[in-house]
C-alpha positions as CSV (number, residue, x, y, z in Angstrom):
1,M,-49.0,-39.5,-59.3
2,F,-48.7,-35.7,-58.2
3,V,-47.9,-32.7,-60.2
4,D,-46.6,-30.7,-57.6
5,E,-46.2,-30.2,-53.8
6,A,-49.8,-28.6,-53.7
7,A,-51.3,-32.2,-54.9
8,L,-49.2,-34.0,-52.4
9,E,-50.5,-31.6,-49.4
10,E,-54.0,-32.2,-50.7
11,R,-53.6,-36.0,-50.6
12,L,-52.0,-36.1,-47.3
13,A,-54.8,-33.8,-45.8
14,T,-57.6,-36.1,-46.9
15,P,-59.2,-38.0,-44.1
16,S,-60.6,-41.3,-44.1
17,P,-64.1,-42.1,-43.0
18,A,-62.5,-44.0,-40.1
19,L,-60.7,-40.8,-38.9
20,V,-63.8,-38.6,-39.4
21,A,-65.7,-40.8,-37.1
22,D,-62.9,-41.1,-34.3
23,L,-62.2,-37.4,-34.3
24,A,-66.1,-36.6,-34.1
25,R,-65.7,-38.3,-30.4
26,L,-63.0,-35.9,-29.1
27,D,-63.5,-34.2,-26.1
28,G,-61.8,-30.7,-26.2
29,D,-59.3,-28.9,-28.5
30,L,-56.5,-30.5,-30.1
31,L,-52.7,-29.0,-29.3
32,V,-50.1,-30.3,-31.6
33,L,-46.5,-29.5,-30.1
34,G,-43.6,-29.4,-32.5
35,A,-46.1,-29.1,-35.5
36,G,-43.3,-27.4,-37.7
37,G,-41.3,-30.7,-38.4
38,K,-41.6,-33.0,-41.4
39,M,-44.8,-34.4,-40.4
40,G,-46.5,-31.6,-38.3
41,P,-48.0,-29.4,-40.9
42,S,-49.8,-32.3,-42.8
43,L,-51.1,-33.6,-39.5
44,C,-52.6,-30.5,-38.3
45,R,-54.2,-29.9,-41.9
46,L,-55.4,-33.6,-41.8
47,A,-56.8,-33.0,-38.0
48,R,-58.8,-29.8,-39.1
49,R,-60.0,-31.4,-42.3
50,A,-61.4,-34.4,-40.3
51,L,-63.0,-32.2,-37.6
52,D,-64.6,-30.2,-40.1
53,A,-66.1,-33.3,-41.7
54,A,-67.4,-34.4,-38.7
55,G,-69.0,-31.2,-37.9
56,R,-66.8,-30.5,-35.1
57,T,-66.1,-26.6,-35.7
58,D,-66.1,-26.2,-32.1
59,V,-62.6,-27.9,-31.9
60,T,-59.6,-25.8,-32.3
61,V,-56.4,-27.4,-33.7
62,H,-53.6,-25.4,-32.3
63,A,-50.1,-25.9,-34.0
64,V,-47.4,-25.0,-31.8
65,S,-43.8,-24.5,-33.2
66,R,-41.2,-21.8,-33.3
67,W,-42.4,-21.2,-37.1
68,S,-39.4,-19.7,-38.3
69,D,-40.8,-20.5,-41.6
70,R,-43.5,-18.0,-41.6
71,A,-45.1,-19.1,-44.9
72,A,-45.9,-22.6,-43.5
73,A,-47.6,-20.9,-40.5
74,Q,-49.6,-18.9,-42.8
75,A,-50.6,-21.6,-44.9
76,L,-51.9,-23.4,-42.1
77,E,-54.0,-20.4,-41.1
78,A,-55.3,-20.3,-44.2
79,D,-56.6,-23.9,-43.5
80,G,-58.4,-23.1,-40.3
81,V,-55.4,-24.3,-38.1
82,R,-54.3,-21.8,-35.3
83,T,-50.6,-21.3,-35.2
84,V,-48.8,-20.5,-31.9
85,A,-45.2,-19.2,-32.2
86,F,-43.5,-20.7,-28.9
87,D,-40.0,-22.0,-28.3
88,L,-40.7,-25.1,-26.3
89,M,-36.9,-25.5,-25.3
90,D,-36.5,-22.0,-24.2
91,P,-35.8,-22.2,-20.3
92,E,-37.6,-19.0,-19.6
93,A,-40.7,-19.9,-21.7
94,D,-43.9,-20.5,-19.6
95,L,-45.9,-23.5,-20.8
96,G,-48.9,-22.0,-18.8
97,T,-49.2,-19.6,-21.7
98,L,-50.2,-22.2,-24.2
99,P,-53.8,-23.1,-24.9
100,D,-55.6,-25.6,-22.5
101,A,-56.5,-28.8,-24.4
102,G,-58.0,-31.9,-23.9
103,N,-55.7,-33.8,-26.7
104,I,-52.3,-33.5,-27.2
105,V,-50.2,-34.8,-30.2
106,F,-46.4,-34.7,-29.1
107,M,-44.1,-34.4,-32.1
108,V,-41.1,-32.8,-30.6
109,G,-37.9,-34.7,-31.0
110,A,-34.0,-34.4,-31.6
111,K,-32.2,-36.9,-33.7
112,F,-29.7,-35.6,-36.0
113,G,-26.5,-34.4,-34.3
114,S,-27.4,-36.3,-31.2
115,A,-24.1,-38.1,-31.1
116,G,-22.0,-34.8,-30.8
117,A,-24.8,-33.2,-28.5
118,P,-26.1,-35.9,-26.2
119,S,-27.4,-33.6,-23.7
120,H,-29.5,-31.7,-26.2
121,A,-31.2,-35.0,-27.1
122,W,-31.9,-36.0,-23.6
123,A,-33.2,-32.4,-22.7
124,V,-35.6,-32.5,-25.9
125,N,-36.4,-36.0,-25.8
126,A,-36.7,-36.9,-22.2
127,A,-36.7,-33.3,-20.1
128,L,-39.3,-31.7,-22.1
129,P,-42.1,-34.4,-21.6
130,D,-41.9,-34.0,-18.0
131,R,-42.9,-30.4,-18.4
132,V,-45.5,-31.2,-20.9
133,V,-47.5,-33.7,-18.5
134,R,-47.1,-31.3,-15.6
135,R,-48.7,-28.7,-17.6
136,W,-51.6,-30.8,-19.1
137,P,-51.9,-33.8,-16.5
138,R,-55.4,-34.9,-17.8
139,A,-54.9,-34.4,-21.6
140,R,-54.9,-37.5,-23.7
141,I,-51.5,-37.5,-25.1
142,A,-50.4,-39.3,-28.4
143,A,-46.5,-39.3,-28.2
144,F,-44.6,-40.1,-31.0
145,S,-41.7,-42.4,-30.4
146,T,-39.5,-44.6,-32.5
147,G,-38.5,-48.0,-33.6
148,N,-35.1,-47.3,-32.5
149,V,-35.7,-48.2,-29.0
150,Y,-35.6,-51.7,-30.0
151,P,-32.4,-53.7,-31.1
152,L,-31.4,-54.8,-34.3
153,V,-33.2,-58.4,-34.8
154,P,-32.5,-60.9,-37.5
155,V,-34.1,-60.1,-40.9
156,G,-36.3,-63.4,-40.8
157,S,-38.0,-62.4,-37.4
158,G,-40.5,-60.1,-38.7
159,G,-39.5,-57.2,-36.4
160,C,-40.2,-56.7,-32.8
161,T,-43.6,-56.5,-31.3
162,E,-44.6,-54.2,-28.6
163,E,-44.0,-57.1,-26.2
164,D,-40.4,-57.7,-27.0
165,P,-37.6,-56.1,-24.8
166,V,-36.4,-52.9,-25.7
167,G,-32.8,-52.4,-26.3
168,P,-31.9,-48.9,-27.6
169,V,-28.3,-48.4,-29.3
170,G,-26.8,-45.0,-28.9
171,E,-27.5,-41.7,-27.2
172,Y,-30.6,-40.7,-29.4
173,A,-32.4,-44.1,-29.0
174,M,-31.8,-44.3,-25.1
175,S,-33.3,-40.7,-24.9
176,C,-36.4,-41.6,-26.8
177,L,-36.7,-44.5,-24.6
178,G,-36.5,-41.9,-21.8
179,R,-39.3,-40.0,-23.2
180,E,-41.2,-43.1,-23.2
181,R,-40.4,-43.6,-19.4
182,I,-41.3,-40.0,-18.5
183,F,-44.9,-40.4,-20.1
184,G,-45.2,-43.9,-18.7
185,H,-44.5,-42.4,-15.4
186,A,-47.2,-39.7,-15.7
187,A,-49.7,-42.1,-16.7
188,L,-49.0,-44.3,-13.5
189,T,-48.7,-41.2,-11.2
190,R,-51.1,-38.8,-12.4
191,G,-53.3,-40.9,-14.3
192,T,-52.5,-39.1,-17.7
193,P,-54.0,-40.8,-20.7
194,V,-51.1,-41.8,-23.0
195,A,-50.4,-43.4,-26.2
196,L,-47.1,-44.1,-27.5
197,I,-46.4,-44.5,-30.9
198,R,-43.1,-46.1,-32.1
199,L,-42.6,-44.9,-35.7
200,N,-40.4,-46.3,-38.5
201,Y,-39.9,-44.9,-41.2
202,A,-42.6,-42.5,-42.4
203,V,-42.4,-41.5,-46.2
204,D,-44.1,-38.6,-48.1
205,L,-41.9,-38.4,-51.3
206,R,-39.8,-35.3,-50.0
207,Y,-38.0,-37.4,-47.7
208,G,-37.6,-41.0,-46.2
209,V,-36.0,-44.3,-47.2
210,L,-37.5,-44.6,-50.3
211,A,-36.3,-40.9,-51.5
212,D,-32.9,-41.9,-50.2
213,I,-32.7,-44.9,-52.3
214,A,-34.3,-43.5,-55.3
215,A,-32.1,-40.4,-55.6
216,R,-29.1,-42.7,-55.4
217,V,-30.3,-44.9,-58.1
218,L,-31.0,-41.7,-60.3
219,A,-28.0,-40.2,-59.8
220,G,-26.0,-43.3,-60.6
221,E,-24.5,-43.7,-57.1
222,P,-24.0,-46.8,-55.3
223,V,-26.5,-48.1,-52.6
224,D,-25.3,-49.1,-49.4
225,V,-27.1,-52.6,-48.6
226,T,-25.2,-53.0,-45.1
227,T,-28.4,-52.4,-43.4
228,G,-30.2,-54.3,-46.1
229,H,-33.8,-54.2,-44.8
230,A,-36.2,-51.6,-43.4
231,N,-39.8,-50.8,-42.8
232,V,-41.7,-48.0,-44.5
233,V,-45.0,-46.6,-44.3
234,W,-47.2,-43.8,-46.1
235,Q,-47.0,-40.6,-43.9
236,G,-50.6,-39.9,-44.5
237,Y,-51.5,-43.2,-42.8
238,A,-49.0,-42.5,-40.1
239,N,-50.7,-39.3,-39.4
240,E,-54.0,-41.0,-39.1
241,V,-52.8,-43.4,-36.6
242,A,-51.3,-40.8,-34.2
243,L,-54.7,-39.0,-34.4
244,R,-56.6,-42.1,-33.9
245,S,-54.5,-43.1,-30.9
246,L,-55.8,-40.3,-29.1
247,L,-58.9,-42.3,-28.5
248,H,-56.8,-45.5,-27.1
249,A,-54.6,-43.2,-24.8
250,G,-55.3,-45.0,-21.2
251,D,-53.8,-44.9,-17.9
252,G,-51.7,-47.6,-16.1
253,D,-48.8,-48.7,-18.4
254,G,-50.5,-46.6,-21.2
255,F,-51.0,-47.9,-24.8
256,T,-47.9,-48.6,-27.0
257,V,-48.2,-49.4,-30.8
258,N,-45.5,-49.8,-33.4
259,L,-46.5,-47.9,-36.6
260,T,-44.9,-49.2,-39.7
261,G,-45.9,-50.8,-43.0
262,P,-46.5,-54.8,-43.3
263,E,-43.5,-55.4,-45.2
264,T,-39.7,-56.3,-44.3
265,A,-38.5,-54.3,-47.7
266,S,-35.3,-55.3,-49.1
267,V,-33.0,-52.4,-50.0
268,R,-31.5,-54.4,-52.9
269,R,-35.0,-54.9,-54.4
270,L,-36.2,-51.6,-53.8
271,A,-33.1,-50.3,-55.7
272,H,-33.8,-52.6,-58.5
273,W,-37.4,-51.5,-58.7
274,F,-36.1,-48.0,-58.9
275,G,-33.8,-49.0,-61.4
276,T,-36.7,-50.3,-63.5
277,E,-38.5,-47.0,-63.1
278,F,-35.6,-44.9,-64.4
279,G,-34.2,-47.4,-67.0
280,K,-31.1,-47.5,-64.9
281,E,-28.9,-50.7,-63.5
282,P,-28.3,-49.7,-59.7
283,S,-24.9,-50.2,-58.3
284,F,-24.2,-51.4,-54.6
285,E,-21.7,-51.3,-51.9
286,G,-21.4,-53.4,-48.9
287,E,-22.8,-56.4,-48.0
288,E,-26.3,-57.1,-46.0
289,A,-26.1,-57.9,-42.5
290,A,-27.9,-60.5,-40.7
291,T,-29.7,-57.9,-38.6
292,A,-31.8,-54.7,-39.2
293,L,-33.8,-52.0,-37.1
294,L,-37.3,-53.9,-37.7
295,S,-40.8,-53.8,-36.1
296,D,-44.1,-55.8,-36.3
297,A,-46.9,-53.5,-36.6
298,S,-49.6,-56.2,-36.7
299,R,-51.3,-54.7,-33.5
300,C,-51.5,-51.2,-35.6
301,H,-53.0,-52.9,-38.6
302,A,-55.6,-54.9,-36.3
303,L,-56.8,-51.7,-34.5
304,F,-56.7,-49.0,-37.6
305,G,-56.4,-51.1,-40.9
306,Y,-53.6,-51.4,-43.4
307,P,-51.7,-48.7,-44.8
308,D,-53.8,-47.6,-47.5
309,V,-50.9,-47.0,-50.1
310,P,-49.2,-50.2,-50.8
311,L,-45.3,-50.3,-51.2
312,R,-45.2,-50.7,-54.8
313,T,-47.5,-47.7,-55.3
314,L,-45.2,-45.9,-53.1
315,V,-42.2,-46.5,-55.0
316,A,-44.1,-45.6,-58.5
317,W,-45.1,-42.1,-56.7
318,Q,-41.4,-41.4,-55.7
319,A,-39.8,-42.4,-58.8
320,D,-42.4,-40.1,-60.6
321,W,-41.8,-37.3,-58.0
322,L,-37.9,-37.4,-58.9
323,R,-38.7,-37.5,-62.5
324,R,-40.4,-34.4,-62.5
325,G,-37.6,-32.9,-60.4
326,L,-39.9,-32.0,-57.5
327,P,-38.1,-30.9,-54.2
328,L,-36.5,-33.2,-51.8
329,S,-36.4,-32.0,-48.0
330,G,-32.5,-32.5,-48.0
331,R,-32.7,-34.4,-44.8
332,P,-31.9,-38.0,-45.2
333,T,-33.3,-40.5,-42.8
334,K,-29.9,-42.2,-42.2
335,F,-31.7,-45.5,-41.7
336,Q,-28.2,-47.3,-42.6
337,V,-26.8,-46.1,-39.3
338,R,-26.3,-49.3,-37.1
339,D,-24.2,-48.0,-34.2
340,G,-26.9,-45.4,-33.1
341,R,-24.9,-42.5,-33.9
342,F,-27.1,-40.0,-35.7
């Protein structure tokens, strides 16, 4: 359990021995593009801690973002991360002024509002990657993608594997597939070592599928079960996999991995678990559809081990977080959306 955000951040920044061992092998500095988002600060802090534990104080972690929240940037600086204020979407901005690096984690993305501004989603999710691979053609790149590139599949299927055909629904998902294709093209034509990480859905108690469901149960509001199943994974594990994926980045078609937890989690069951935690009987609306957005992360678990925080522990942590009145991000996942319009 966590008494405050500082305790949560400390847990997210604690590296595993496997991460320390992998980052000890990095060749060159680490550049995190889009480091100011929901996952970026904790990933940067985790990387710095792991590198320090490996004795790699020679490796600089550069965190690139607009950094409109200066307090977040200052906190990272205090933890040994070098922050770089830079607007990656400024058409006049020169990527050549950003640091050289042997390793890049690409975390930039546009999701919410993409239905109303599809050109912006494509500019961020597909056009920007082309500029990135032109600027750093030889760097190892671990690029966050999304499970949304897959179609909705039967709940009993176990989810899509990396070998299954993609079938994006909506402008957001299509633009994310565009991002993958651009990075894949760089791998084929320039030999850029690329790892594509199809994530759904990370949770860190301030946001995520569990926070969305738990908040409704606590407030006595009905939980929509139309999209009746989802995958979730602890954000600390997700950040570790992203960093360790750098060493799996390869040329040719590149390396693709689904990143999520092992369970096909029932939304109705999660709501009942939270009801037990809060001493409330949850209410529901809608009827469970036969399909959902689901991924099979067997490859991920075979390479990097199972997530270190199980689902029931995440539920207990999430309930305790809300009982304490600790802050939420105010940015729902919208995992219930079935038509791809975010």
